[in-house]
N, C-alpha and C positions, 0 to 999 in steps of 0.2 A: 595524783594532783594534790598539792600540799593543802590548799584551802579545804578540800573535801575531806581529806584524811583527818585534819585537825577538827573539823566540825563533827564527824562521826565518832571520833574518839571521845570528844566532850559529851556527845549524846549518850554514848554507852555508859560513861561514868554517871551521868544524870539518871539513866534508867535504873541502875542498881539500887538507888534509893527511892526514886519516884514511883517505881512499880509497887512499892509497899505502902504508899500513902493511903490513908483511909478515904472512903468515898466522901466523907464530910470535908476533908481538906481539899480534895480535888474540886468539889463543888464550890468551895469558897474561891478558889483560883478561877474557875470558869465564869463565875458571876463577876469577878473583878475584871476579867477581860471585857465582858459586855459593858461594864461601867466605864472603863477607860476608852473604849471605842466611842461610846456616846459622848464622853468628855472631849473627844477630838473635835466635835462640833462642826462649825462652818468650814474650817480649814479642810477637813477630810472630804466634805461634800463638794466643795469648790474644786479641789484637786482632782477628784474622781470625774467630775463633769468635764473638766478641761482635757483630761487624758483620754476619755472614752467617747465623747460626743453625746453621752446620755443626759437626759433632762434631770432637773433637780428632783422631781417627784419620784422618778425611778431610783435614783441613788438613795434618797431618804427611805424609800420602801425596802430597798435591798439592805441598807444598814439595819433596819428594824428586823429583817429576817435573820441577819447575821447575829445580832445580839439575842434574838429570840431563840436560835438554836443553841447558843452558849448556855442560856438559862434552862432550856429543856434538858440538855445533857447534865447540867448541874443537878437538877431535880432527880434525874435518873440514877446517877451514881450515889447521890446522898441516900436515896431509898434503898438501893443495893441489890435488889433481886435480879438485875440484869446478868449477874454472874452465873445464873442458872445452877445454883447450888443443889447438890443431890447427896443424900446421906443414906447409906445402906449398912446397917449395923451387923456385927458378926453373929453367926449362928454356929457356935463351936460344936454343938451336938448334932448338926445336920448329917444325915446319911444319904448316900454312901460316902460323902466327903464334907468336911466342915466348910462353912462359908466365911471368908475373911471380912474384916471391916473395910469397906470401901466408901470413899467420899470424893466428890468431883466438883470442880468449879472452873470458870473461865479465868485465864490470867493473861496479862498483856504480852504481845509478841516481841516487843523491843522497839528500837528507833524506827520511825516511819518517815519516808521522804514524800513530800507533797508538792506537786507542780501546780502553780496558779493557773487559773483558766482565763482565756482572753475575754470571754463574753460576760463574765460576772466578776467585776473587780473587787467585790466584797464577799458575797455569799458563797462563791466557789473558789476563793483565792486564799489570801494569807490567813484569815481567821474563818475560812469556809468550813463546810460540813466535814471534809476530810480531816482537816487540822483539829477541829474541836472534838470530833468523835474519837480520834486517836489519843488526844490528851485525856479525854474522859476515860478511856480504857486503861490508861496508865503508861502510855508510850510517849517518849520524847519525840518532837517533830522538827524536821528541817524543811523549811519551805524554800523552794526554788521560785523566786519572783518572776512573774511574767513581764517581759520587757515592754509590753504595750501599756502597762499602767504601773510603772516602777515606783513613781513617787507615792501613789496611793498605797501600794504594798508596803513601802517603807514606813509610812505613817501608821498603818495598822500594826506592823511589826513592833514599832515603838510602843504602841498601846499595850500589846501583849507583854513586852519586856517590863513595862511599869507594873503590870499585874503580877508578874513573876516576883519582882522585888517586894511589892506590898504584902504579898501573901506568903513569903518565905519559901517559895519553890526553889528547887535546884536551878542555879543560874542558867544552865544550858539545856533546860527542858524544852526550850524553844529557841531555834536559830533561823536566821534569814540570810540566804545567799543570793547573789546576783551574778549575771554573766550572760553574754550573747553566745549564740552557737550551741552546739550539741555536747561539747566536751564535758562541761560541768554536770549536766544532767546524766550523761552516761556514767561518769565516775561515781555519782551519788548512788545510782542503781547497782553498780558493780561492787561497791564497798562491802566487805564482809560483815560489818556491823549493821547494815541496813536490813531490816526484816520484813518490810512491806512498803508498797508504793501506792499513792493515790494520784490519779490523773484525770483531767477533763480536757478534751480537745479533739484533734483530728484522728481519723482511723489510722493514717500512716504513723503519726506520732505515738499513739497508744500501742499499736501493734509492735512498733520498734522497741518500746520499753518492755513490753511483755516478752518478746523474743530474747532480749538482752537478759532479763531476769531469769529466764529458764535456761540460759547458757552458763549461768554461774555454777561453780562447784557445788554451792548450796542454793538451789532454786528458791525463789521467794514469790509470794503472790503480788500481782499487780492488779489493782482495782481501777480499771480504766473505763471511763465513759467516752464513747468514740463517735459512733455514726448511727443516725436513726432518721427515717423519713416519715414515721408515724402515720401509716395509712388510715384513711377514713372511708368506710364503706357506706354508701347511700342506698338503702333498700327502696325498691321501686314504688311501692304503694304509698309509702310515707312521702317520698320525694315528689310524687305527683300532686300531693296536697300542699306540701310545705316548701316548695322550691325557693321562693324568695326569702323566706325566713331562714332557711338553711344556708343560703348564699351569704346573707348578712352575717350570720354567726361565724362562718368559716373565713370570710374575708377579713374580719377583725382578728382572727387567730393567725392567719397567714402573714399579715402585715404588722402584727404587734412587735414593737421594738425593732422595726426594720427586718423582721424575720430572723433575728439572731438568737434563737432559742433552740436547744437540742430537742425540744418537743414540738417544734413547728410542724404543722400538717403538710408535709411535702408531697403527699400522694392521695388522690381522691379516686375511688373505684366505684363504678356504677354501671348499670345496664343502659345501653344506648336506646333511649326512647324519647317521647315528647317531654316527659318529666325532666330528663337530663338536659334536653335542649333549653327548657325554661330555666333550669338551674344555672347553666353556663351563661345565659343571657343576663340573669340577675347578678351573678358573680362578676361578670365582666363589667357591668355597670358600677359595682362597688369598687373594683380594682382601679378603674379609670379615675375615680375621685381621689385616690390616694396621692398625697404630696410626698415625693421622694425624700427620705430622711438620710442624714449622715450615718454611715456605719461606724462601728467601734474604732476602727483604725484602717489605715491605708492597705495593710496586708489582707484584711478580711474583705474589703471592698474589691480588691484586685482578684482575690480568689473567687468571690461570687461572680464577678464579670466573666472570668475564665470558665468556671463550671457551667454557667448559664449558656455561654456561647457554644460549648461542647454539646450540651444537651439539646439545644435548639437545632444544631446541625445534624442530629441523628435522623435517619430516614423515617418519614411518617409523622414527625412531630409538627404540630400546627400551633402557632401562637393564637390564643383566643382573646387576650386583652392584656394591656400593660398600662402602668401609670405614666405620668409625664417622664420624658427622658431625663437622664442625669444632668444636674446643673454643674456638678464637679465630680472629680474622680473618686471622692469618698462616699458619694450618695448611691443608694441601692434602689434601682427601679423595680417596683412590684410587677410581677408578671405571672400569668397562668397560661398553660399550654395543654394540648390534648394529644392522645395517641391511641390507636386501636390496640385492644388487649393482645391480639396475636403478635403484633410488632413488639409490644412491651415484653412479653414472655420470651421472645427470641433474642432480645438485646439487653444483656446485663448492665450495660452502661446507663440505661434509663432508670435503673433502681439505685443509682449512686446518689448520695446526698448533695444537694445544692444548697449550701448554707446561706440563707437569705430569704427575702420575701417572694418565694416562688412555690408553686404547686403544679404538679402534673396530673391531669385528669385522664384516667384509663377507661376507655369506652368498651364495654363488654357486650357481646351479642346476646347472651342469655346468662342464667344463673350458673350453668356449668362452667362457662368461660370465666365468670367472676370468681368462682371457687378455685379454678386453676390458677388465676393470678395470685390469690391469697396463699395457696399452697406453695407457689414458686417463690414467695417473698422471703427475705432475710429476717433475722431477729430484730426486734424493735423495742424501744422504750415503751411505746404505747400503740394501741390499735383502738379505733373508734367505730362504732356502729350507730348509724342514725336511722331510727325506725320506731314505730309504736310497739307496745309490748306484745300484742297479738302477732304482728308481722315478724318480729324478732324470734318469737317462739317457734316459728316455722323454719327457721334457719339455724337449728341447733348444731348441725354438722359444721356450719361455718364458724360458729362460736367455739366449737371444739378445736378447730384448727388454730384459731386466733390465740387460744390459751397456750399453745405450743410456740407461738411466734412473738409474744410480747410480755413485758412485765406488768403492765397496767392496762386493763380493758375499760373502755369508757362507753357509756350509752347516752346518746343525745347530748353531747357536750363537746368541748374542745380540749385537746391535749395540753395546750399552753396553760400555765398556772399550776404549780406543783405544791400542793398543801404539805406543810411540814407537820406530821403527826405520826403516831405509832403504826397506823394502818397503811402508811404510804409505802409503795414499792417503786423506787426510781432506779431501774436497772432492767436488764432483759438479755435474751440470748445474743450471742455474737452475730453481727459486729457491733451491736449497740453497746455491749460491755464485754469485758474479758471473763467475767464470772457472774452468771445469771442467778446465783444463789443468794446474792447480797444486794441490799439497797444502799444508795449513796445519800438518801434523804430520810429523815425520821429516826426514831430512837434506835431501831435495829441496825443502823449504820455502824454503831459501836462494835458489833460482832465481827466486822472485817478485821479488826486489829486485836483480836483475842483468840486464844486457843484453849482447849480443855486439858486439864491435868487431873489425874486421879491420885489420891493419897490412900495407901493401903496400910492398915494396921498401925496408924500413927497414934502415939500417945496424945491425949486430949490437949495437953499443954503446948504441943508443937503444931497443932492444926491451925490453919487460917481461921479467923473469927467467923467467917461465913459458914464454916463446916463444923463448928463446935456443937456438941450435943445440946448445950443450954441456949444456943442461939442468941448470943449477947447483942447482936445488931438488930434483932427483931424483924428479919426479912422473911419473905415467903420462900420456902424451900420444899423440895420433894424428899420426904423422909420415909424410907421403907415403902415406897410406892404411893404414899399419900401426901397431898399438898398441905403443908402446915406452915404456921408462922411461929 
């Protein structure tokens, strides 16, 4: 495909120079992106609101998150220690064999293709975490705009291009392509100059890109965030005391943003007793108060209605409560349902994501059945346990299983709301992502787009600055087994 071939050839040319830019130069670029996005002002906010049905406060908040991670990565690359520099000097007199001089650091992988996300028009799209972390690593980026918010994507792309020009970056270090259908996306992934892919979306979409990337003559990594129902386990003693409080907390998380978050708590697991009955009654009361909101676009609304209908049609599923019926075809009705644990375990369809304001309550006969439900579960972005410290301490075996199932474990909180900081892990075992070793949020997201290279017996003058003996950049490094600056 001509448009793809031209874009990747330009990206490769840009890579050959951009990969050698200093952290300080890249930091200036990333901060300029943040400045230009902010300078887009009311036009960007109004356009995003019109295209996504999201309220002004949400768009402004998301814009702040977008500019915030631009500046976070700027600080990271300017400081420099993210390259994980390691220096092991030679020991020529070592017996029985001399030790060579070896030094290692992370280097950028090459051009990265990023697919914009439907549910985050700013923070996970054109200047989202994938794009900015790849640029920070030293990789040119080609963004495939999401058709659901094409005008918003175009405005952000223009802001990035302004930053490119103002800071003297290679002209094609960032490119923005458009197009309906799958052909352009497939061609971008298959092109030999593409070295990595970032994707946020459906399981079917992410898995298709992953399979395509692994069928290439040279397989490449696809960092896809795809499907998660984020189970919440309610421990019985705490639930008996705090059922109404817990219901209010979870109702707010289930219906936040019309349920259109990858961290939406789509599964609630508890032992069937009086405490659970009280909780369901309180949760039903909260859900019935919810005013249906417009979903991001017609496609998401239709998919939610379809997946909800399929789930409710499964044997043994009972509707516990729902909000007012849809006023139009783009609105999402909030709904909670329940099912017996035995039925849930036997029916894999009940563990599939219903993307929207929905949660399924799994009623367990006892702790052994609750444990079986957790063991049976797929990989998740998050898992939550609600209980006091003493009660949770008696369920260490359960916590041990949850560590194997999720990227982020939460105690007495909700999974929605993803803090952007170095300690964050936004990822998890399949099918939540295609590579559970990496986070899509936080400073460590940069490591997805870098690879280690060792330099053996290099003259000092030919070494990268991060690996020189005198440490001209003044960064923290591991030198002969000791952390030094």
